[in-house]
N, C-alpha and C positions, 0 to 999 in steps of 0.2 A: 504494500500500500504506500502511496506517496506521502510525503511529509507535510503537505500544505494543511491537512485537516488535523485538528486536535482530537484524535480518537485512537482507539486500539481495538483489535479484533482478537478474541480468544476463542479457539475452537475447543468444544467439549469432546472429551475422549469417550464418554459414556452417555447413555441415554439419561436425560434428567429424571428426577423422581416423579412418580405419578402425581398429577394435580398441578404441575408447574405450567404456568401460562406464559407465553412469549408476548412481549409488548408489540403492538403494531407500530409502524413508523410512517413518516411522511417526509417527502422532500419538498413539499410545497411551502413557500415562505408564509409565515403568519402575517396577519394584518395588524397595523398599529392599534393598540388597546385590546388586542385579543387576550382572553384569560389563559394563563398557563399555570402549571403546577410542577414543583420539583420534589422528588423523593430522594433523600440523601442520608448518609450515615457519617456525620462529622467525626473525624478521628476514630472511626470504627465504633462510635457510640450507637445507641438505639436509633432505629429508623425515625427520621424527622420528615416533615412536610412543610413546604412553603407555597403560598399561592400569590399570584401577582398578575401583571399584564406585560405583554410584549411592548417594548418602548421604541426601539429603533434598530435598523440594520447597521452593522459596522463593517467597513472595508478593512483589509489587513493593515493598512496604515493607521486607521483609527485605533485598532487593537494592539498596535506596536508588535505585530507578529507576522511580518511578510517573509516568506521563504524566498530563495533566489529566483524561483520560477513563478511566484505568485502574481496574479492579476490585480494590480492596485485598485481597479474599479470593481472587482468581483466582491460579492458579499461573502464574508468570512465568519463573522460572529453575530449573535442576536443579543441585544441589550434588554435586560429584564428589570423591572421595578417591582418589589414585593409589597403586597398589601396585607398579608397575613403570614407571620413567621419570616424567617430569614435563612440564608445558608450561612455556614460558618467554616472556619479553617478546617481543612481535612475533608471537605465535601466535593473537591474537584473530581470530575468524571461522572458525577451523578446525572441522571436523566432529567431533561426538561420536556414536559408533555403538554400537548394542547388539552385544556380542561374539558373542552366539548367532546373530544373523541378519544382521549387517552393515547393518542399517537405520539411517539418519540419524535421530537424535532431538533433536539440539541443536547449537548453535554457541557456541564459547567467547566469553564476554563479558568475563571478568576473573577475578581471584582471587589467591590468595597462593602458589600453587605455583611452583616454580622450582628451579634447581640448588642455590641456597643455602637453600631451604626446601622440601625434598622432602615434608615432611608437610603442606604447605599445601593447602587445599581450593580448588577452582576452581568458578566459577559459569558455567553454560552456559545460554544462552537456549533455552527449550523450543521445539522445532520446531512443536509443536501450536499454539502461540500465533501464530507466523508464518503457519501454514497458515490458521488461522481469520481472521487479519487481512487476508487477500487472496491469499496464494500459491496457495490451492486454485483460484482462478480460472484460473491458468496451468497448474498441475500436475495438476488433477483430484483425485479422492479418493486417500487413501493406499493403498487397496486396488487402485488402478489403477497403482501405482508399477511401473516396469519392473524386474522381478526377473530 
């Protein structure tokens, strides 16, 4: 997988336990103000949830994260403002989901949110970039996601 996307792919060696559900995903960009949810485990603590709204698209220059082959005009990250709960240190890599559908649209890359800064905005790597950079070879098209 290319290095432009802030994501990792882990292949399971065994069948997951019975009852495990896979999250659907979407490569469609969210609309400004669209409700989102994050599920995370800060520093391996108990599962936490934060709810908020999608705020803005970030290009790689906005996120200070341009690789040598990055398109400076391409969307790289999604900016999120929390209205209920926050993410905290150690939550990086947690999923960002559309509240309306439960589809994965991003993974937490960083930001200023936290218990001491609840008004802080977070940056999530857009799943569409990871999909375009190689995950689609393993996962298929988003329309094929297991709903």
